[in-house]
C-alpha positions in Angstrom: 0.0 -0.1 -0.1 2.8 2.6 0.9 5.4 1.3 -1.6 4.0 -0.4 -4.6 0.8 1.9 -4.7 2.3 4.9 -2.8 3.6 7.8 -4.7 2.9 5.7 -8.1 -0.7 6.0 -7.4 -0.6 9.6 -6.7 1.4 10.3 -9.7 -1.1 8.2 -11.9 -4.0 9.9 -10.3 -2.5 13.5 -10.8 -2.0 12.9 -14.5 -5.4 11.4 -14.9 -7.0 14.4 -13.4 -5.1 16.8 -15.5 -6.1 15.2 -18.6 -9.5 14.7 -17.5 -9.4 10.9 -17.9 -12.0 10.3 -15.3 -12.2 6.4 -15.9 -8.4 6.2 -14.9 -8.8 8.8 -11.9 -12.0 6.5 -10.8 -9.6 3.5 -10.8 -7.1 5.1 -8.7 -9.8 6.2 -6.1 -11.0 2.7 -6.0 -7.4 1.4 -5.7 -6.4 3.7 -2.9 -9.7 2.7 -1.0 -8.9 -1.2 -1.5 -5.4 -0.3 0.0 -6.5 1.7 3.3 -9.4 -0.9 3.5 -7.1 -3.9 3.4 -4.5 -2.3 5.6 -6.7 -1.0 8.4 -8.9 -4.4 8.6 -5.3 -6.0 9.0 -3.7 -3.6 11.6 -6.3 -1.3 13.1 -4.8 2.1 13.4 -2.8 2.9 10.4 -0.9 6.3 9.0 -3.2 7.8 6.6 -3.1 11.8 6.6 0.6 11.8 6.8 1.4 9.0 4.3 3.6 9.3 1.3 5.2 12.6 2.6 8.8 12.4 1.6 9.7 15.4 4.1 9.0 13.1 7.2 10.8 10.1 8.8 8.2 9.4 11.4 4.7 9.5 10.9 1.4 9.8 13.3 -1.1 7.3 13.1 -4.6 7.7 12.4 -7.7 6.0 14.3 -9.6 3.0 12.5 -12.6 5.1 12.5 -10.9 7.9 10.6 -9.4 5.1 8.2 -12.9 3.9 7.5 -14.4 7.3 7.0 -11.6 7.8 4.4 -12.5 4.8 2.6 -16.0 5.6 2.2 -15.1 8.9 0.8 -12.6 7.3 -1.9 -15.4 4.9 -2.9 -18.0 7.6 -3.1 -15.5 9.6 -5.2 -14.6 6.6 -7.4 -18.3 5.7 -8.2 -19.0 9.4 -9.1 -15.8 9.3 -11.6 -16.5 6.0 -12.9 -20.0 7.2 -14.0 -18.6 10.1 -16.0 -18.3 9.6 -19.8 -17.1 13.1 -20.8 -13.7 14.6 -20.7 -10.9 12.1 -22.0 -12.6 9.0 -20.8 -11.6 6.3 -23.3 -11.9 2.6 -23.0 -9.1 1.8 -25.5 -6.7 3.8 -23.5 -7.8 2.3 -20.2 -7.4 -1.0 -21.6 -3.8 -0.7 -22.3 -2.8 -1.2 -18.6 -6.2 -2.7 -17.4 -5.3 -6.3 -16.7 -8.6 -7.1 -15.1 -11.5 -5.6 -17.1 -9.8 -4.8 -20.3 -10.8 -1.1 -20.3 -14.5 -1.7 -19.3 -15.4 1.3 -17.2 -19.0 -0.2 -16.3 -17.2 -3.1 -14.8 -15.1 -1.0 -12.6 -18.2 0.9 -11.6 -19.7 -2.4 -10.4 -16.4 -3.1 -8.7 -16.5 -0.1 -6.8 -20.2 -0.6 -5.5 -19.2 -4.0 -4.7 -16.3 -3.0 -2.5 -18.6 -0.4 -1.1 -21.1 -3.0 0.1 -18.4 -5.0 1.6 -17.2 -1.9 3.5 -20.6 -0.9 4.7 -21.3 -4.4 6.0 -18.4 -4.4 8.3 -20.3 -2.0 10.5 -22.6 -4.9 11.5 -21.5 -4.6 15.4 -22.0 -0.7 15.1 -25.2 1.3 15.7 -24.5 3.1 12.5 -25.0 -0.2 10.5 -27.6 0.3 7.5 -28.3 -3.1 5.9 -30.4 -1.5 3.2 -27.5 0.4 2.2 -25.6 -2.7 1.7 -28.1 -4.2 -0.2 -28.4 -1.1 -2.4 -24.7 -1.3 -3.1 -24.6 -4.9 -3.8 -27.7 -4.6 -6.4 -25.4 -2.0 -8.3 -22.8 -4.3 -8.2 -22.0 -7.6 -10.0 -24.8 -9.3 -12.0 -23.2 -12.6 -12.4 -19.9 -14.5 -12.4 -18.9 -12.6 -15.5 -18.2 -9.5 -13.6 -15.9 -11.2 -11.3 -12.7 -9.1 -10.7 -10.1 -11.8 -11.7 -6.3 -11.3 -12.0 -4.7 -13.6 -14.8 -1.4 -15.4 -14.4 0.4 -16.2 -17.8 3.1 -18.2 -16.1 6.1 -16.9 -17.8 8.1 -15.8 -15.1 8.0 -16.0 -11.3 6.0 -12.9 -10.6 3.6 -13.9 -13.4 3.0 -17.1 -11.7 0.0 -17.5 -8.8 1.3 -17.0 -5.7 -0.5 -20.3 -4.5 0.8 -22.3 -7.5 3.1 -25.2 -7.2 6.0 -23.6 -8.9 6.2 -20.8 -6.3 6.1 -23.4 -3.5 4.4 -21.3 -1.1 1.9 -24.0 0.0 3.7 -27.2 0.1 3.8 -27.3 3.8 -0.1 -26.5 4.6 -2.9 -28.9 4.9 -6.6 -28.4 5.3 -8.1 -28.6 8.8 -10.9 -30.2 10.4 -13.0 -27.0 10.5 -12.8 -26.2 6.8 -13.3 -29.9 5.8 -16.0 -30.2 8.2 -18.2 -27.3 6.4 -18.2 -29.6 3.5 -17.9 -33.2 4.2 -21.5 -33.4 5.6 -20.6 -32.9 9.3 -22.2 -29.4 9.5 -24.9 -29.6 6.8 -26.6 -32.6 7.9 -25.0 -35.3 5.9 -25.2 -33.1 2.5 -21.8 -33.8 1.3 -20.6 -30.9 -1.0 -19.5 -31.6 -4.4 -17.1 -28.7 -4.0 -15.1 -31.0 -1.2 -13.3 -33.0 -3.9 -12.7 -30.1 -6.2 -11.6 -27.6 -3.6 -9.6 -29.7 -0.9 -6.8 -32.1 -1.7 -7.3 -35.9 -0.8 -5.2 -38.1 1.4 -3.0 -40.6 -0.4 -5.7 -43.1 0.6 -8.3 -41.1 -1.3 -10.3 -40.0 1.7 -11.0 -36.3 2.4 -9.5 -35.3 6.0 -8.7 -32.1 8.0 -6.1 -31.9 10.5 -6.5 -31.1 14.1 -4.7 -27.9 14.8 -4.1 -28.8 18.1 -2.1 -32.0 17.6 1.3 -31.4 16.1 2.7 -33.6 13.1 -0.3 -33.0 10.6 -3.1 -33.9 13.4 -1.3 -37.0 14.5 -2.7 -38.9 11.3 -1.0 -41.8 9.7 1.2 -41.0 6.5 -1.7 -42.6 4.1 -4.2 -40.1 6.1 -2.5 -36.8 5.9 -3.9 -34.9 3.4 -2.0 -33.8 0.3 -1.0 -30.1 0.1 -3.3 -27.7 -1.5 -1.6 -28.2 -4.7 -2.9 -31.9 -4.5 0.4 -33.7 -4.2 2.4 -35.5 -1.1 5.3 -33.2 0.3 7.2 -31.4 -2.4 5.9 -33.3 -5.3 3.7 -31.9 -8.2 6.2 -29.5 -9.8 5.1 -29.1 -13.3 2.1 -30.8 -13.1 -1.6 -29.6 -13.0 -2.9 -28.3 -9.7 -6.3 -28.1 -8.1 -8.7 -25.3 -8.1 -6.9 -21.9 -7.2 -3.7 -23.5 -6.1 -2.5 -23.8 -9.6 0.4 -21.7 -11.5 -2.3 -20.3 -14.0 -5.6 -20.2 -11.8 -7.0 -16.8 -11.9 -7.4 -15.1 -8.5 -10.2 -13.0 -7.6 -10.2 -9.4 -5.8 -14.1 -9.7 -5.3 -16.7 -12.1 -6.6 -20.3 -12.2 -7.2 -21.0 -15.1 -4.9 -19.0 -13.4 -2.1 -21.3 -10.4 -2.8 -24.4 -12.2 -2.8 -23.6 -13.6 0.6 -23.0 -9.9 1.8 -26.5 -9.2 0.5 -27.8 -12.2 2.3 -26.4 -11.2 5.6 -27.5 -7.6 5.4 -31.2 -8.9 4.2 -31.2 -11.3 7.4 -30.3 -8.5 9.6 -33.0 -6.3 7.9 -35.6 -8.9 8.6 -36.2 -9.7 5.0 -35.9 -13.4 4.8 -37.1 -13.8 1.4 -34.5 -11.5 -0.1 -31.8 -13.1 2.4 -33.0 -16.7 1.1 -32.6 -15.8 -2.6 -29.2 -14.2 -2.3 -28.0 -17.0 -0.4 -29.1 -19.4 -2.9 -27.4 -17.5 -5.6 -24.3 -17.3 -3.7 -24.2 -21.2 -3.3 -25.1 -21.8 -6.9 -22.7 -19.2 -8.2 -20.0 -20.3 -6.3 -20.3 -24.0 -7.8 -19.9 -22.5 -11.0 -16.8 -20.3 -10.1 -15.2 -23.5 -8.8 -15.9 -25.3 -12.3 -14.5 -22.0 -14.1 -11.5 -22.0 -12.0 -10.7 -25.5 -12.6 -10.8 -24.6 -15.9 -8.1 -21.9 -16.1 -5.2 -24.3 -16.8 -7.2 -27.4 -17.0 -6.3 -28.6 -13.6 -6.7 -32.2 -12.3 -10.2 -32.0 -10.4 -13.3 -33.1 -12.7 -16.1 -30.6 -13.3 -19.0 -30.7 -11.0 -21.9 -32.1 -13.1 -25.5 -30.4 -13.4 -26.7 -33.6 -11.4 -24.5 -33.0 -8.5 -25.2 -29.4 -8.1 -28.9 -29.9 -8.5 -28.6 -32.5 -5.9 -26.8 -30.5 -3.4 -29.1 -27.5 -3.9 -32.1 -29.6 -3.2 -30.9 -30.5 0.1 -32.9 -28.9 2.9 -30.0 -28.6 5.2 -28.0 -26.6 2.5 -30.9 -24.5 1.2 -33.5 -24.1 3.6 -36.9 -22.5 3.7 -36.7 -18.6 4.2 -38.2 -19.0 7.7 -35.4 -21.9 8.6 -32.4 -19.6 7.2 -29.9 -18.8 9.6 -26.8 -16.7 10.0 -24.9 -20.1 10.4 -26.1 -21.1 6.9 -25.0 -17.8 5.4 -21.7 -17.2 6.9 -20.6 -20.7 6.6 -21.3 -20.8 3.0 -19.6 -17.4 2.6 -16.4 -19.0 4.3 -16.5 -21.8 1.7 -16.8 -19.4 -1.1 -13.7 -17.5 0.1 -11.3 -20.5 0.4 -8.4 -19.8 -1.5 -8.6 -16.2 -2.0 -10.8 -14.1 0.3 -8.8 -14.3 3.3 -8.9 -10.8 4.2 -12.9 -10.9 4.4 -13.0 -14.2 5.8 -11.0 -12.9 8.8 -13.0 -10.0 9.1 -16.0 -12.1 9.2 -14.6 -14.4 12.1 -13.7 -11.2 13.9 -17.0 -9.5 13.5 -18.6 -12.8 15.1 -15.8 -13.0 17.6 -14.8 -16.2 16.3 -17.3 -18.4 18.4 -20.3 -16.5 18.6 -23.6 -18.3 18.9 -26.3 -17.7 16.4 -29.6 -17.6 18.4 -31.6 -19.0 15.5 -29.7 -22.1 15.0 -28.3 -22.5 18.5 -25.1 -23.3 17.0 -21.9 -21.4 16.4 -22.2 -19.0 13.3 -19.1 -20.9 12.4 -19.9 -24.4 13.5 -16.9 -26.9 14.3 -14.4 -23.7 14.8 -12.4 -24.1 17.9 -9.4 -21.8 18.9 -6.1 -23.1 19.4 -5.4 -24.6 22.7 -1.8 -23.4 22.8 -1.1 -19.7 22.0 1.7 -17.5 21.9 2.7 -16.6 25.6 2.1 -12.9 24.7 -1.3 -13.4 23.7 -2.4 -13.9 27.4 -5.0 -16.7 26.5 -6.7 -14.4 23.9 -6.9 -15.0 20.2 -5.4 -12.6 17.7 -7.3 -9.8 16.4 -4.7 -7.8 14.4 -1.5 -8.2 13.0 1.4 -5.9 14.4 2.8 -3.3 12.0 6.3 -3.9 10.4 9.0 -4.4 12.8 12.0 -2.4 11.5 9.9 0.6 10.0 7.6 1.1 13.1 8.9 -0.7 16.1 12.6 0.6 15.6 12.0 4.1 14.1 8.5 5.0 15.0 8.0 3.8 18.4 6.7 7.1 19.8 4.0 7.0 17.5 2.7 3.4 18.4 3.0 4.2 22.0 0.0 6.7 21.6 -2.6 4.0 21.2 -1.0 0.9 23.3 1.0 -0.3 20.0 3.9 -1.1 22.3 1.9 -3.4 24.6 3.2 -7.3 24.5 -0.5 -8.3 23.8 -1.7 -5.4 21.4 -2.1 -8.0 18.6 -5.2 -9.3 20.6 -6.7 -6.0 20.9 -10.2 -6.0 19.2 -10.6 -3.6 16.3 -12.6 -0.5 16.3 -14.8 -1.9 13.5 -15.8 -5.0 15.3 -16.7 -3.7 18.8 -20.2 -1.7 19.4 
């Protein structure tokens, strides 16, 4: 945010404004909003007002409340600018460097509204939360999976290969957990085995789909044949140069925001508004469209998992445990399915969701946890003092070495600072 975007983004926006290229300027506002949103959701207090100032060597932090206000202002400006067609707005000119939408200003406008919906929905624990505004923003955003904001990887060099792909080698030691597998193997949804399980999650060498126990070392104490393969689909460090699985392939396209994700945002907002019919319709669209998303992403590089058939999809959607009546719909349904729809890419929003529901909140309507099967680790870092992490500390050498006085103004030097709840997740 401060380096790659930083002054580069400021320069781009200044030139765009001077040349009246409102489409490019609108994209600039959107990118700046995305940066602050992601940064504050990760760290809490961040440097906004004094950022990118070459005359300063120490910087004062801003509150998360201010950061959120700034994100809203930037998104409002992006939406206004991306709606303009005057001046030097030019799809062909924008397309020269637009690797997401190829110069399609209308899709960037939809993306801005989608970002606004996500931003507004984060206020769910605040008195200022307005679910109707969230729904309105979603309705102005993506109309189908065709609008998804996807990053394409051509695989010609290291930085042009999917970060999750086997060639980059960043996930060879990672395995799925009991919680994530339990959301799809029928444990949570009353025996309805999700066809996405075998297309997203890697099997164990014996062909079964298992998750590891996070509180047991050595991959949950499973036998060699039972330990799940890595997310690329292979044992250990195998699979180099071979097809991967789902988003864990060298050329799989990684989203920034998806239609299915936004449908779950709408479903949650409608549920909180008391509009169960709208909530169920959006929830159903979320599940259905994510199944299609999984199929599409497994075709990005002709990965190894087979396509989910129409019969498999229809059978799953017909299960009452998965798609209930409007009256029986719960937050457990909505948030669990949203979690599944964000596996492999939407980790910032996924973590925000978990923190908004304090990891283990119980849904009164279902009498189950909003995230059923989620249990915190039993062994935590000593500085946590028994509390689960709520934020990531700022970068050590740039802040804790050179900017300590600024951190100290809001408790950033406390040993358990990383367990302090964010402003946005508290009432």
